[in-house]
C-alpha positions as CSV (number, residue, x, y, z in Angstrom):
1,X,17.7,18.4,4.8
2,X,17.1,14.7,5.1
3,X,18.7,12.4,2.8
4,X,19.6,8.7,2.8
5,X,21.5,6.4,0.8
6,X,20.2,4.8,-2.4
7,X,21.9,1.7,-2.7
8,X,22.9,-0.2,-6.5
9,X,20.3,-2.7,-7.3
10,X,20.6,-6.1,-6.1
11,X,18.7,-9.2,-7.2
12,X,17.0,-10.0,-3.9
13,X,16.7,-8.4,-0.2
14,X,18.3,-11.6,1.2
15,X,21.7,-12.0,0.7
16,X,23.8,-15.1,2.2
17,X,20.5,-16.3,3.9
18,X,20.1,-12.8,6.0
19,X,18.1,-10.0,5.4
20,X,19.7,-6.7,4.2
21,X,18.5,-3.2,5.1
22,X,18.2,-0.3,2.5
23,X,16.6,1.6,0.0
24,X,16.6,1.0,-3.9
25,X,14.9,2.7,-6.9
26,X,14.5,-0.7,-9.0
27,X,12.2,-3.7,-8.1
28,X,14.1,-6.9,-6.8
29,X,14.2,-9.8,-9.2
30,X,13.0,-12.1,-6.5
31,X,11.3,-11.6,-3.0
32,X,11.4,-15.1,-1.1
33,X,12.0,-14.6,2.7
34,X,11.7,-18.1,3.3
35,X,15.6,-17.6,2.1
36,X,16.3,-16.3,5.4
37,X,17.9,-19.3,7.3
38,X,16.9,-18.7,10.7
39,X,14.5,-15.8,11.2
40,X,14.0,-16.9,15.2
41,X,16.4,-17.8,17.8
42,X,15.4,-21.4,17.5
43,X,15.5,-23.5,14.2
44,X,11.9,-23.8,12.6
45,X,10.9,-26.2,9.8
46,X,10.0,-24.5,6.6
47,X,6.2,-24.9,6.8
48,X,6.1,-23.0,10.3
49,X,8.9,-20.3,9.0
50,X,6.3,-19.8,6.0
51,X,3.1,-19.1,8.3
52,X,5.2,-16.4,9.8
53,X,5.4,-14.5,6.4
54,X,2.7,-12.1,5.7
55,X,2.3,-10.6,2.4
56,X,0.0,-8.1,0.6
57,X,-0.6,-5.8,-2.5
58,X,-2.6,-2.6,-2.6
59,X,-3.9,-0.1,-5.3
60,X,-5.1,3.4,-4.8
61,X,-6.5,5.0,-8.2
62,X,-8.2,8.2,-8.5
63,X,-9.1,11.4,-10.6
64,X,-11.0,14.6,-9.7
65,X,-14.3,12.7,-9.7
66,X,-13.6,9.2,-8.4
67,X,-11.7,7.1,-6.1
68,X,-10.9,3.4,-6.0
69,X,-8.9,1.4,-3.3
70,X,-8.0,-2.1,-3.2
71,X,-6.3,-4.3,-0.4
72,X,-5.2,-7.8,-1.1
73,X,-3.6,-9.7,1.9
74,X,-2.3,-13.1,2.7
75,X,-1.9,-13.2,6.3
76,X,-1.7,-17.1,6.2
77,X,-4.1,-17.9,9.3
78,X,-6.6,-15.3,7.1
79,X,-6.7,-14.0,3.7
80,X,-8.7,-10.8,3.2
81,X,-9.7,-8.4,0.7
82,X,-10.9,-4.8,0.9
83,X,-12.2,-2.6,-1.9
84,X,-13.6,1.0,-1.8
85,X,-15.3,3.2,-4.3
86,X,-16.3,6.6,-3.6
87,X,-18.0,9.0,-6.1
88,X,-16.2,12.6,-5.0
89,X,-18.7,14.3,-7.3
90,X,-22.2,13.2,-5.8
91,X,-20.5,12.9,-2.3
92,X,-22.7,9.7,-2.0
93,X,-21.6,7.3,1.0
94,X,-18.7,5.1,-0.4
95,X,-19.3,1.6,-1.5
96,X,-16.9,-0.6,0.7
97,X,-16.3,-4.4,0.6
98,X,-14.5,-6.3,3.1
99,X,-14.2,-10.0,3.4
100,X,-11.9,-12.4,5.3
101,X,-11.4,-16.2,4.5
102,X,-9.7,-18.2,7.4
103,X,-7.3,-20.9,6.0
104,X,-7.7,-20.2,2.6
105,X,-5.0,-20.7,-0.3
106,X,-3.9,-17.9,-2.6
107,X,-0.5,-16.7,-2.5
108,X,1.0,-13.4,-3.8
109,X,4.3,-13.7,-6.4
110,X,7.8,-13.7,-5.5
111,X,8.5,-11.4,-8.6
112,X,7.2,-8.4,-10.1
113,X,8.9,-9.0,-13.4
114,X,6.1,-11.1,-14.8
115,X,3.6,-13.1,-12.6
116,X,0.0,-13.7,-12.0
117,X,-2.0,-14.2,-8.7
118,X,-5.7,-15.2,-8.8
119,X,-7.7,-14.6,-5.7
120,X,-10.7,-16.6,-5.8
121,X,-13.3,-16.7,-2.9
122,X,-16.9,-17.1,-2.5
123,X,-18.4,-13.9,-4.4
124,X,-15.0,-12.6,-5.5
125,X,-12.2,-13.1,-8.3
126,X,-9.1,-11.0,-8.5
127,X,-6.2,-11.3,-11.0
128,X,-3.3,-9.3,-10.7
129,X,-0.7,-9.4,-13.5
130,X,2.5,-7.8,-12.3
131,X,4.2,-7.1,-15.2
132,X,7.5,-4.7,-14.8
133,X,9.2,-5.9,-17.7
134,X,6.5,-4.7,-19.9
135,X,6.1,-1.4,-17.3
136,X,2.5,-2.5,-16.7
137,X,0.6,-3.7,-13.6
138,X,-2.9,-4.8,-14.3
139,X,-5.7,-5.4,-11.7
140,X,-9.2,-7.2,-12.8
141,X,-11.3,-7.3,-10.0
142,X,-15.2,-8.7,-9.8
143,X,-17.2,-8.7,-6.6
144,X,-20.9,-10.0,-6.6
145,X,-23.6,-7.8,-5.0
146,X,-24.2,-8.8,-1.4
147,X,-25.3,-7.1,1.8
148,X,-27.2,-4.1,0.1
149,X,-23.9,-3.5,-2.0
150,X,-24.1,-3.6,-5.9
151,X,-21.5,-5.9,-7.8
152,X,-18.4,-4.4,-9.0
153,X,-16.3,-4.7,-11.8
154,X,-13.0,-2.9,-12.3
155,X,-10.2,-3.3,-14.6
156,X,-7.4,-1.0,-14.3
157,X,-3.7,-0.7,-16.0
158,X,-1.1,1.2,-14.2
159,X,1.8,2.4,-16.9
160,X,4.8,1.4,-14.3
161,X,7.6,3.1,-16.6
162,X,10.5,3.4,-14.2
163,X,12.1,5.8,-16.6
164,X,9.1,8.1,-16.0
165,X,8.5,7.7,-12.5
166,X,11.1,6.6,-10.1
167,X,10.0,3.6,-7.7
168,X,11.0,2.6,-4.4
169,X,12.0,-0.6,-2.8
170,X,13.0,-0.7,0.9
171,X,14.1,-3.6,3.2
172,X,13.5,-2.7,6.9
173,X,14.8,-5.0,9.8
174,X,12.5,-5.9,12.8
175,X,15.3,-7.9,14.2
176,X,18.6,-9.2,12.4
177,X,16.8,-12.0,10.9
178,X,13.4,-10.6,10.3
179,X,12.4,-7.8,7.9
180,X,9.8,-5.7,6.5
181,X,10.0,-5.4,2.4
182,X,7.9,-3.0,0.4
183,X,8.0,-1.7,-3.1
184,X,6.0,1.4,-4.1
185,X,5.5,3.4,-7.3
186,X,3.2,6.4,-8.3
187,X,2.2,6.4,-11.8
188,X,-0.5,7.2,-14.3
189,X,-3.5,4.8,-14.6
190,X,-6.4,3.9,-17.0
191,X,-9.2,1.9,-16.7
192,X,-13.0,1.2,-16.5
193,X,-15.3,0.6,-13.3
194,X,-18.7,-0.8,-13.3
195,X,-20.9,-0.3,-10.4
196,X,-24.3,-2.7,-10.7
197,X,-25.9,-2.6,-13.9
198,X,-26.0,0.9,-14.7
199,X,-23.1,3.1,-13.3
200,X,-20.3,2.7,-15.6
201,X,-16.9,5.0,-14.8
202,X,-13.8,5.6,-17.0
203,X,-10.5,6.7,-15.7
204,X,-8.2,8.4,-18.3
205,X,-4.4,8.5,-17.8
206,X,-3.9,12.1,-18.2
207,X,-6.3,12.8,-15.1
208,X,-5.8,9.5,-13.0
209,X,-3.1,8.5,-10.7
210,X,-2.2,5.2,-9.3
211,X,-0.3,4.1,-6.2
212,X,0.8,0.6,-5.8
213,X,2.4,-1.2,-3.1
214,X,3.9,-4.6,-2.8
215,X,4.7,-6.2,0.6
216,X,6.2,-9.0,2.7
217,X,7.2,-9.4,6.1
218,X,8.0,-11.5,9.0
219,X,6.4,-9.7,11.6
220,X,6.6,-9.7,15.4
221,X,3.4,-11.7,16.9
222,X,2.0,-8.4,18.0
223,X,2.3,-6.0,15.1
224,X,1.0,-2.4,14.6
225,X,1.2,-0.5,11.4
226,X,-0.2,2.9,9.9
227,X,0.0,3.6,6.3
228,X,-1.2,6.8,4.6
229,X,-1.3,7.8,0.8
230,X,-2.6,10.7,-1.3
231,X,-2.4,11.9,-4.6
232,X,-3.6,14.4,-7.3
233,X,-2.4,17.4,-9.2
234,X,-1.0,20.5,-7.7
235,X,-1.6,24.4,-8.9
236,X,1.2,23.9,-11.4
237,X,-0.7,20.7,-12.9
238,X,2.0,18.4,-11.6
239,X,1.2,14.8,-10.8
240,X,2.0,14.6,-6.8
241,X,1.5,11.5,-4.7
242,X,2.8,10.5,-1.6
243,X,3.1,7.4,0.5
244,X,4.0,7.1,4.1
245,X,4.4,4.7,6.9
246,X,5.0,4.1,10.4
247,X,5.9,0.6,12.0
248,X,8.0,-1.2,14.3
249,X,11.0,-1.4,12.1
250,X,14.2,-0.5,13.6
251,X,16.6,2.3,12.2
252,X,13.6,4.1,10.6
253,X,16.0,7.3,10.3
254,X,18.3,5.5,8.1
255,X,15.9,3.7,6.0
256,X,12.0,3.6,5.8
257,X,9.1,3.3,3.5
258,X,8.3,7.2,3.0
259,X,8.3,8.7,-0.3
260,X,6.9,11.9,-2.3
261,X,6.6,12.0,-6.2
262,X,6.3,15.2,-8.5
263,X,5.9,14.2,-11.8
264,X,7.4,10.9,-11.2
265,X,10.6,12.5,-9.5
266,X,11.3,10.7,-6.4
267,X,11.8,12.5,-2.7
268,X,12.9,10.2,0.1
269,X,11.1,11.6,3.1
270,X,12.1,11.2,6.7
271,X,10.6,8.9,9.4
272,X,6.9,10.2,10.5
273,X,4.6,10.2,13.5
274,X,1.2,9.4,12.6
275,X,-1.3,10.3,15.7
276,X,-5.0,10.5,16.0
277,X,-6.6,12.0,19.4
278,X,-9.9,11.4,20.6
279,X,-12.8,9.3,18.5
280,X,-12.4,8.2,14.8
281,X,-14.2,11.1,13.6
282,X,-11.1,13.6,14.6
283,X,-8.2,14.5,12.3
284,X,-5.0,12.6,12.0
285,X,-1.7,14.7,12.4
286,X,1.5,13.3,10.2
287,X,4.7,15.1,11.1
288,X,8.5,14.6,11.4
289,X,11.4,16.3,13.0
290,X,13.2,17.4,9.9
291,X,10.4,20.2,8.9
292,X,9.7,18.3,5.7
293,X,6.4,16.9,6.7
294,X,3.5,18.4,8.2
295,X,0.1,17.3,7.1
296,X,-3.5,16.6,8.7
297,X,-5.7,14.2,7.4
298,X,-9.7,14.9,7.9
299,X,-11.8,11.8,7.5
300,X,-14.5,12.2,5.0
301,X,-16.3,9.1,5.2
302,X,-15.5,6.4,7.6
303,X,-15.4,2.8,7.1
304,X,-16.4,0.6,9.8
305,X,-13.4,-1.2,11.9
306,X,-13.0,-4.6,10.5
307,X,-11.9,-7.2,13.4
308,X,-11.8,-10.9,13.3
309,X,-10.7,-13.4,15.5
310,X,-9.3,-17.1,15.2
311,X,-8.6,-19.1,18.4
312,X,-5.8,-16.8,19.9
313,X,-5.3,-14.7,16.8
314,X,-6.7,-11.5,15.9
315,X,-6.6,-9.0,13.2
316,X,-8.1,-5.4,12.9
317,X,-8.2,-3.3,9.7
318,X,-9.5,0.5,9.8
319,X,-9.4,2.5,6.3
320,X,-10.9,5.9,6.4
321,X,-10.7,7.9,3.2
322,X,-10.7,11.9,3.5
323,X,-8.5,14.9,2.4
324,X,-4.9,15.9,3.4
325,X,-4.0,19.6,4.0
326,X,-0.5,20.9,4.9
327,X,2.8,20.8,3.2
328,X,5.9,18.3,2.0
329,X,9.2,19.4,1.2
330,X,11.0,18.0,-1.7
331,X,14.6,17.1,-2.1
332,X,15.2,20.4,-3.9
333,X,13.9,22.1,-0.8
334,X,10.6,23.3,-2.6
335,X,7.5,23.5,-0.3
336,X,4.8,21.4,-1.8
337,X,1.7,22.9,-0.7
338,X,-1.1,20.1,-0.1
339,X,-4.7,21.4,-0.2
340,X,-7.7,19.3,-0.1
341,X,-5.6,16.2,-1.7
342,X,-7.7,13.0,-1.5
343,X,-6.3,9.8,0.0
344,X,-6.6,7.3,3.0
345,X,-5.2,6.2,6.4
346,X,-4.8,2.3,6.6
347,X,-4.3,1.1,10.3
348,X,-3.5,-2.7,10.9
349,X,-3.2,-4.5,13.9
350,X,-2.0,-8.2,13.7
351,X,-1.9,-10.6,17.0
352,X,-0.8,-13.6,14.9
């Protein structure tokens, strides 16, 4: 059975001006990758080092009837916003919003203790209050109608009490001086979402799951990463959630960003291989070599592959939604059957 060490809490993933690798079950007090003295073989001024840091936050909130996902990224050369709402009950095509803004100027916080970020852009206004000191994460998202899509107004509160659901923070190395940090938690969520002038939906915490991710990284010039996440309730009515990723970080068997939650109890999972053969309509296969992960993801509704280019830089983002089937193994050796659990895949390619 796969295991990995959980380290004692520390204030920052950068110690003595160098990144440290590991897995923790508490958020860092501060994550500032500019504290790394020399992330490249040659010395660079602070502003150039800052341009190499990419950061994002994502939310995946759903119940039996509805799914909502939002992704906010600051890639320095680009900022982009993605949001998707899908009504599982009617099975209507999802309403997806995506926009990017070259050289715009919002930044994501260096602490989750008590911080607010405002993402303003033409047609968009987003406020995120990361308030782990009060066991809360709040998202307020407003997007104007455009391109045939109705306006969307969403207000969500994630009940991020670490005593009820154990979070996971990891710091992974691309090299001795560059790293990828992520914080993930799986918690109950509540909120309201209004689509256009008529459709108004309520999400109650006893039926709603939420996965939140905060991430920062000093990426290689060419970066490719794939993440998957799914959540819901099993046959025993337990709250089940998982978040898995495959990236270019070294030493994935020692530390990685893969986790399973069962009613808030955290299982650390081994590294995975995420593959898809053939067309974008085909199933994705997610598996490991430890026998703890064997999943297939069947796309239900495709989202258009978003691509944008600026001079010699390029970014691509693909985010299909669908269902997972298979099994995951808990740290206690329990086989968790996954049957038509809803979720998404995110595939990101960067050349910048």
